[in-house]
DRENTI-272940 format. One record per residue: residue in one letter; x, y, z negated of N, C-alpha, C in turn. Coordinates in steps of 0.2 Angstrom, whole numbers, plus 5000, padded with zeros to 4 digits. Layout:
DRENTI-272940
AXYZXYZXYZ/...
end
This chain:
DRENTI-272940
M473750034917473949964918474249934912/Y473949894911474049854902474349784903/F474949784902475349724902475049674898/I475049594897475049574894475749564888/K475649594883476349564878476349524872/P476649484872476549424868476849444860/T476549434855476849454848477449394849/D477849444844478549394842478649394834/P478749314834478749284827479449324823/H479949344827480449354825480649424828/P480449484824480449554826481349554826/I481449624829482149634828482249704822/T482549684817482549714811483149794812/P483249824809483649904809484449844809/G484349824805485149794804485249744811/K484949704813484849674819485149704826/A484549774825484549824832485449844833/V485649864827486249904825486849834827/L486849784825487449714827487149724836/L486649714838486649704845486849764850/G486749834846487049884850487949884848/L488249854844488849854842489149794848/L488849754849489049704853488949734862/C488449764863488549794869489049844870/L489249874863489749944865490449894865/I490549844862491149804863491149764868/W490749734872490649714877490949764884/L490549834884490549874890491349904888/G491549904881492349954883492849914883/T492749854882493249804884493449814891/G494149824891494349804899494449874903/L494149934900494049994903494650024903/V495050004899495750044898496250004899/G496850024899497349974897497849934905/H497649944909497849914914497849964923/D498249954926498249984933497549974938/P497350004942496949974947497149904949/W496749884950496849804953496549794959/K496849754964496749744970496149714970/P495749694974495649764981495149804979/D494649794978494149874976494349914973/E494549894966495049964961495450004965/A495849984968496350024971496150054977/T495750034983495550094986494850134983/S494450114978494050174976494450214969/F495050194969495250254965495850294969/G495950254975496350314979495950354981/L495250354981494850404983494750454979/I494750424971494550464966495450514966/Y495750494967496350524965496650574972/S496350564978496250614982495950664981/I495450654977494850734974495450754969/L495650724965496050774961496550794964/Q496950794969497650794973497350864976/S496950854980496650904986496150944983/G495750934980495350984975494550994981/D494650934987494150934991493550884989/W493250904986492450874983491950854989/L491850874994491450864999491650795004/V492150785006492250735012492750695009/P492550635006492950575002493650565008/T494350555007495050545009495350505004/L495550475008496050405006496750435009/A497150435005497950455006497950505012/G497550555011497450615018497050615023/E496750545024496450535029495550525027/P495150545031494450555030494250455028/F493950465023493650385022492950395021/M492350375028491750405027491250315024/D491650295022491250225020490550245017/K490750275011490150295006490050345005/P489550365002489650454998489950454993/P490150494990490650514985490350514977/L489550494977489350514969489850474965/F490150424965490550384960491050424959/Y491550414966492050464966492050534961/W491550564963491350634958491550624951/T491150564950491050554942491650544939/A491950494942492550474940493150534939/A493150564945493550604945493450654938/L492750694939492850714930492950684926/F492850604924492950584919493750584918/A494150574924494850574924495250634922/K494850704924495050764921494850764913/L494350744912494150764905494650724899/F494850664901495250614896495850624900/S496150664905496950664906497450674900/P497250724897497750714890497850674886/L497250614886497450564883497550504885/L497150474893497350424895497650434902/P497950374905498250384911497450404917/L497650444923497350454926496650384929/H497150344931496750274933496250254925/D496450254921496050224916495550274914/G495550344913495050394912494550394919/A494750364924494150364930493850304927/R494050254925493750184924493250194919/L493150234914492550244910492050274913/A492050294919491550304924490950244925/S491350204926491050124927490650114921/G490950134914490550114907490050144908/F490150214910489450274909488950234913/Y489150194920488550194923488150114919/I488450084916488450014915487950024909/A488250074904487950104898486950124901/L486950144907486350194909485850124912/T486450064915486149994918485749944911/L486249954904485849904900485249964896/L485450034897484750064893484150054898/F484050054904483450064907483350004908/T483849944909483449874909483049864902/G483349884898483149884891482249904890/L482449964892481649994892481149974897/A481449944901480849904906480749844904/G481049804900481149754895480549764891/R480649834886480049854882479549854883/K479549874890478749914891478349854895/L478849794898478449744900478049694895/Y478649684890478549624886478449654878/G478549694877478349724869478849764868/E478849784860479249824858479949784857/N480049724856480549714852481049664858/R480649674864480949634869481649674875/G481449734873482149764875482749754874/W483049754869483549744867483649644870/A483249604871483349554874483449544880/A483249594886483449594891484149634893/A484149694889484849714890485349644889/I485249604883485749544882485749494887/I485149494889485249434894485549474901/L485449514904485849544908486649564906/L486649574901487449574899487849504899/G487349464898487949394897487749354906/C487349384910487549354916488449364918/V488649294920489249284922489449324928/G488949354933489249404938489349464937/M489049484929489249554927489749564925/L490049504922490749524917491449564920/V491549534926492049564928492049624933/R491449604937491149674941491249734937/S490749734930490449794926491249834924/H491649804924492149834922492749874926/Q492449874932492949894938492749954941/M493249994945492950064949492750044955/I491850034955491750014960491050044961/T490850074968490250104968489650064967/D489749994968489249964966488649984959/L489150004954488950014949488450074947/V488350134952488050184953487450144956/L487450124960486850084964486350014957/L486749994955486649954950486050014944/A486450054942486150104937485350134940/G485550154947485050184951484450144951/C484550064951484050004952483649994946/A484150004940483750004935483350044932/M483450124934482950174933482450164938/L482550154942482050134947481550074944/L481550034943481149974939480750014934/Y481250034928481050074923480350114925/G480550164931479950194933479450164935/F479350094939478950074941478550064936/T478850034929478350024923478050064920/L478350134921477950184920477350214924/S477450194930476850224936476250224935/Q475850194933475250174931474950214926/E475250254923475150264915475350334916/R476150374918476350424918476650424922/A476450474927476650474935477150524937/V477050584932477550634932478250594930/R478150564923479050544922479150474925/A478650444928478950404934479150424938/G478950474942479050494949479850524947/L479950554942480650584941481150534940/L480950474938481450424937481650384944/M481150364945481250324952481350384957/G481350444958481750494962482450504961/T482550494957483350504952483550434954/G483450394952483650294954483950304962/I483350304966483250324974484050364974/G483950424972484350484974485150464972/I485250434966486050424964486150344968/G485750304970485850234973486050254981/F485850304982485950334991486650364991/M486750394986487550444985487950404984/A487850334982488350294981488550244985/K487950204987488050154993487650185000/G487350235002486950245007486250235006/F485850205013485150195013485050125009/I485250095005485050045004484650044998/S484650094994484250114986483550154991/P483550194995482750214998482350135002/V482750095005482650055008482149995004/L482449974998482149944993481549984990/F481750044989481150074986480550064990/V480650084996480050095002479550015003/F479949955002479849895001479449874995/I479849884990479549884984478749904982/A478849984985478350014983477750014987/A477749964993477349954997477049884996/L477349844994477149784993476649764986/L476949804981476549804975475849804975/P475549864978474849864977474649814985/A475049814990474549764996474649694993/L474849674987475049594984474549594979/F474449644974474149654968473549714967/Q472949694966472649744966472649804960/N472849774955472949834949473449874949/W473949874955474249934958474049984961/R473449984964473050014968472750084964/V473050094960472650164957473150214958/R472750284956472950344958473550364956/N473550344948474350384946474950334949/Y474750274953475350254954475650264962/F475150284965475350314971475350404971/S475250444967475550484964476250494962/S476450444957476850434956477650414963/L477250384965477650394973477650464977/G477250484976477550554981477950594976/I477850604969478450644965478950614965/A479250534966479750504966479950534974/A479750524978479850564986480150624985/L479850674982480050744980480750744976/C480750694970481350704968481850674973/A481850634975482350614980482650654984/L482250684988482450734993483150764992/P483150814987483950844985484350794987/W484350734983484950684984485050664991/L484550664996484550625002484750675005/I484750735006484850795009485350835008/I485550855001485950915002486850895004/W487050835000487650815002487650795010/P487250765013487350745021487250805025/L486850855023486950935027487450985026/L487850965019488450985019488950965024/L488850905022489450855028489350875034/Y488750875036488650905044488850975047/Q488751015043488851075043489751095042/H490051035038490851035039490951015043/S490750955046491050915051490450885056/P490250895060489550855063490050775065/R490850785067491150705069491050665063/L491150685056491250645051490650645049/F490050685049489350655048489150605052/A489250575058489250545063489450495062/D490050485060490650435057490250405050/W489950455046489750415041488950385043/A488550425046487850405047487750335051/W488150355056488050305062488650235064/A489250265061489750215063489550165056/H489550195049489650135046488950135043/N488350145045487750155042487150125046/I486650175049486350145054486550115059/G487150135063487250105070487450035069/H487950035061488249955059487749915058/W487049935055486449895055486049865061/L485949905065485749915073486049855075/D486849865075487149795079487049735076/Y487149745068486949685066486249655066/A485849705066484949655069485249635076/K485449665080485449625087485649565087/S486149545084486449475083486049425079/G485849445075485349415070485649375064/P485249345059485749305054486149265057/N486449255051487149185052487049165046/R487849115045487849075039487849105034/E488049175035488149225027487649255025/S487049255029486349265025486249225020/F486449125020486249095014486749125007/Y487149165008487649165004487449174996/Y486949214995486549214990486049154986/L485849124992485549084989485949024985/K486649024989487148974987487448984980/N487649054980488049074976487649114969/L486849124969486649154963486649124957/P486449044959486548994952487249034946/W487749024950488349054944488349124944/I488149164948488049244948487749274942/A486949234942486549254937486449204931/W486849174931486949114926486849154919/P486749144912485949094911485249114912/A485449174916484649204918484249174922/L484649154926484149124932483749074930/P483949004927483448954924482948964919/L483349034915482649054910482049094915/A482249134921481749164924481349094928/A481749054931481249004934480848964931/W481048954923480648944918479848974919/T480149044918479349084918478849074922/I479249074931478849074936478449004935/W478848964935478548894934477948874929/Q478048904923477548904918476848934921/S477148994924476549044925476349034931/R476548984938476448964942475648984946/K475248954939474348954942474148994941/R474349054937474049104935474549184936/L475049194942475349254943474949304944/A474449294948474049354950473749384944/Q473849344938473549384932474049394929/R474649384929475149414925475549454926/D475049514925475249584925476049594925/D476249574920477049594918477549564923/L477249504926477749474931477749504939/H477249544940477249564947477749614948/L477949644945478549704946479249664948/P479449634943480149584943480249524949/L479549504948479449464956479549494964/I479249554963479049584971479849614971/A480149654965480949674966481349644969/F481349554965481849514967481749484972/G481149474975480949454982481349514989/V481049564987481349634990482249634991/M482449624985483249624984483449574987/F483349524988483649454989483549454997/V482749474999482849465007483249525011/T483349585007483549655011484249635010/L484449625004485249605003485649545007/S485249505009485549435013485349465019/L485249505021485049545030485549585031/V485849615026486449665029486949665030/P487349685035488149675039488549645036/H488649665028489249655024488949615017/I489149555016488749495011489649495007/K489249515000489849514994489549484988/E489949444984489649444978489549484972/V489849544976489849614971488949624972/F488849624977488249664981487649634977/A487649574973487149524971486949564965/L487349614963487149624956486349674956/P486249704959485449744959485049684959/M485149604961484649574960484449524952/L485049554948485249534942484549564938/L484449624940484249664935483349634935/P482849614940482249574941482449524938/I482949484939483049424935483149424928/A483549454926483449464917482849474914/L482349534919481749544915481149474915/L481349444921480849384921481149334914/A481949334915482149284910481949304903/T481749374901481549394896480949374893/A480549364899479849334898479649274896/S480249224897480249174895480249144887/L480449204885480849194876480249164872/S479649194875479049174869478749114871/S479149084876478749014879479248964880/L479848974879480348914880480448884875/K480448824874480248764872480848744867/R480748734861481448744857482048684858/G481848644860482148604864482648634870/A482248654873482848684881483148734877/A482948784873483248824870484048814867/N483848764861484448744859485048704864/A484748664868485248644873485748684876/L485248764877485748814880486148834875/D485948844869486248844864486948824863/W486948754863487548714863487948724868/F487648724873488048714879488348774880/G488248834878488548904878489148904873/L488948864866489548874860489948824862/T490048764866490348714867490748744872/T490448774878490848804884491248864882/F491048894877491448964875492048944871/A491848884866492348884862493048844864/L492748804870493148774876493748834880/F493448884880493848914885494248954879/A494048964875494349014868494948984865/I494948914864495548864865496048854870/A495748874875496148844881496448914883/M496348964880496649034880497249044876/W496849024870497349034865497948994866/W497948934869498448894872498748884874/G498748924879498848944887499549014883/W499149044882499449114878500049084873/A499849034869500549024865501148974869/G500748934872501148914878501548954882/L501549014885501849054889502249084886/L502049104876502749144874503049104870/L502849034869503449004866503848964873/D503548944879503948944885504048844884/N503448814879503348744880503448704885/H503448734891503748684897503148634900/A502648644896501948604896501548614905/K501248564908501148584914500748654916/I500448654910500048724912500248794910/T500748774906501448854906501648844912/L501948794916502548794922501948814928/W501248794927500748814933500748904932/L500748914926500449004925501049024926/K501749024925502349044926502549034934/D502248994936502348994945501849024947/Y501249054946500749094949500949164948/Q501249184941501549244942502249244940/P502649234946503449224945503749294942/G504149314938504449364936504149394930/F503749354927503349374922503449364916/E503849394911504049404903503649394899/P503349364896503049364890503249404886/E502949444882502949474876502549504871/F502649474862502249474858501949564856/H501349564856501149634855500749624849/T500949664844500549644837499649674838/A499749734843498949764841498349694845/P498649694851498249644855498049564851/F498549564850498449474845498149494839/V498149564835497749564829496949574831/I496849594837496049624839495849554842/A496249504847496049444847495949394841/I496349384836496049334828495649384827/L495449444826494749454823494349444828/A494149444833493649444840493449354838/T494049314837493849254836493649244830/V493849244824493649234818492749274818/L492749334821492149364820491649324823/W491649294830491349244834491049174830/L491549154828491449104822490949104817/V491149174814490549184810489849214812/L489749244817489249274820488849194822/V489149154827488749084828488549034823/W488949044818488749014811488149034809/R488149104808487549154805487049154807/V487149164814486449174817485749134817/G485149164812484749134812484249094819/R483849044817483448984821482949034826/S483049044833482549064833482449074842/M482149074847482249084855482749134857/R482949184852483449234855484049194854/R484049144850484849134848485349104853/A484949074859485449044865485649104868/V485249164871485549214873486049274870/T485749264863486349314859487049274859/N487049204858487649164856488049174862/W487649164869487849164876488249244876/A487949294875488149354875488949364870/T488749334865489349334861490049284864/G489849244864490449204869490549234876/I490149254877490449294886491049354884/T490749394878491049444875491949424872/L491849374870492449344866492949314871/V492749294876493249264881493449344884/W493249394885493149454888493749474885/I493649474879494249504873494749474873/L494849404873495349374875495849374881/A495449414888495749404893496149464894/M495649524891495949574889496449594885/T496649554880497049584875497749514876/L497549474875498149414875498449394882/W497949394888498049384893498249464900/L498049514896498149584901498749584904/P499349564901499949594903500049534910/W499849494909500049434913499549434921/L498849464917498649474925498649544928/D498849584923499049664928499849654932/S500149604928500649584932500649574939/G500049524940499949484949499549544951/K499149574950498649624951498849704953/S499449704949499549784949500049814956/Y500049854959500549884964501249924962/R501149944954501649994952502249954953/G502449914953503149874952503349864961/M502949844966503049844973503249914975/V502749964973502850044974503550064973/A503750054967504250084964505050054968/S505049984970505449944971505749974980/L504949984983504950024988505250084990/K505050134985505250204985506150204983/Q506450174978507050164977507550134984/A507150104988507650104994507450154999/M507050194999506850235004507550305006/P507650325011508250375012507750445009/Q508250485006508150535004507850605008/H507950565014507550615020507450575024/Y506850575028506550565033505750625033/R505650605041505250655045504350625042/C504250555043503750525041503650465041/I503250425038503150345038502450315043/G502750295047502050255051502050185049/R501350175049501250105045500850075053/D500749985049500549935053500349895049/Y499549885050499149815048499149825039/L499149895037499049915030498649925028/G498249885023497449885019497549965015/D496749975016496650045013496750035005/G496749985002497149984994497849994993/Q498349974999498749964997498950045000/R498750075003498850155005498750195000/A498150164997497950214991498450224984/M498750154984499150144977500050164981/L500050174986500850204988500750274986/H500150304988499950374988500050384979/Y499750354974499550354967500250354964/F500650284966501250264962501850304965/G501850314971502450334974502350404978/G501850444978501650494981501750494988/L501850434991501950414998501250415004/I501350455008500750435013500850425018/T500650375022500850335027500250365034/Q500550355041500150365045500150325050/P499650325055499550265059499850275065/D500250335067500950335071500950295078/R500350285081500350255088500950265092/N501050335092501750365098502450345095/E502250315087503150295084503450365084/H503250425082503750475081503850485075/C503750435069504050435063504550385063/D505150415058505850385057505650325055/L505150325050505350265046504450205046/R504350165046503850125048503750065043/L503350055040503050015035502449965036/I502849895037502349835040501949795034/Q501549795035501249725031500949665035/G501149595031501049545034501149495031/D501449425031501449375027502349345028/R502349305023503249305022503349285030/L503149235033503449195039503249245045/S502949295044502849325051503349355054/K503549365060504049385064504049435064/P504649495064504749575065504149595070/L503949645069503449665073503849715077/L504449745076504749795077505549785082/D505549805089506049805093506849805086/E507349765084507749765081508349805081/T508249815089508849855091508849925089/R508049945089508050025089507750045081/W507649975078507349975070507749945067/K507949955060508349925056507849905048/K507849865046507549845041507849865035/I507549905032508049925024507649905018/W507249885020506749865013506349795014/E506349745009505749695011505349665003/G504749675003504649634996503749644995/S503749614989502949624988502749614981/R502249614980501849604972502149544969/K502249534963502449474960501849424961/G502149364963501649304963501149314969/D501249364974500649374980501049344985/K500849284987501049244993500849264999/G500249304999499749335006499849395010/E500149425004500449525007501149535005/H501449545011502249545011502349615015/Y502949655013502949735016503549725019/R503849765024504349765027504549845029/L504949895026505149955028505649945033/Y505649985039506050005043506350075045/R506950075048507250145048507450145055/R507350205059507250215065508050205066/V508550175071509150175073509550215078/G508950205084509150215091508850305092/
end
């Protein structure tokens, strides 16, 4: 297969490559350490990781002592290994979060390799930078979530497809590994995506109907088998009931029940939300498709990202659960399509996007500096009062190191946007540096404010202080998975469903206005509280008196 690779009038020099690599590392490393697990997804994920570290059971995912069979455990294994490796230097939750950085680094690497293979030697960096700049990548890429393993698997899968018509063995190894790690993180979605993409490419485009391509698919299937078989088989041998819970209740059976009910309003979620999740890559990708609309069949370099996006969009829109984070795999083919636009994007459009990015991030940076100074100086401005009301009880303090980092990042951004030369890459590079600046300011100046409202540490400490010294067990009502996990991590507290009310303590989650759920002639409330600024979650602890 021979892709059309346009010549680049502005090749990447070694110096520029080093700077772009440094930008990726700064964006990737910022925010991975320095804060507690945040609600909702991080708290649950770390609860599973912490249970592995405490119990030593690497086969069955457990949350605060109870099996949690929602997803296979590859991400939890990786994060537990990182936590153990860095435990002398970092808190367990910070060490575990480095696993997210590892999988995002793989994602950027294989996206860049795919971009270089499709569009030429100088386009690998562009593909990685465009993906990095997508708004939907910013926060999620720095969280402890299993979706990042699926994202890395899909990036590996797409790169394998780009090699499949020339290097069947290497392509098969990459695709099989991508399918496997995706399966071991999120279940059956990665094999489904592989099957549909692999079938549609030769069905729609003749140039994919070659022997090497089909050989690579066979090798991919063989390489994926160990990933698809070993853990499920071990789980079944350990407990057929838990295997059925994972395979049927949380996967196949759930999908079948959803298929019977048919699509609903949620099926249009990505259609409505992709414009901001994939910004600014989506308009660049749309330009590529529009410009090549009359010769798509001849644009070999567009076949794979087009088919991959179509398969991902339809498949992910028809799954039982739909959330913004589940759209991450779609950003990969969108970023590749956007990379193809760099050689044909009109200078006026590129300059417009460039100035829009510069203006947007300059305003964001000014607002963040001004808001932070207002909190620190307590200037009684309206935004300061709103920020204090949003996080009641937060006491701002000046910390030298974060302040210096924020100053250096701001000055460096000003220098970079002033010195970046004129080229079609200017817009996407400036966008990536701008979004990195905002993220650095958020993770330095604003991190204490954010952590105050998203951490369970203070609430759990208050609860534990109010508990009696001796008790049999703690029952629970309406307590979420993340809350159970953080009670276990911060307080060493394990709750039970306790349907027969044999426990002498009972913890209830509700809202501030909810009426007591227990007979107060037999139960005495000994503690009531919530996280700072959280009006939706309120907790009451009762002790049996009868």
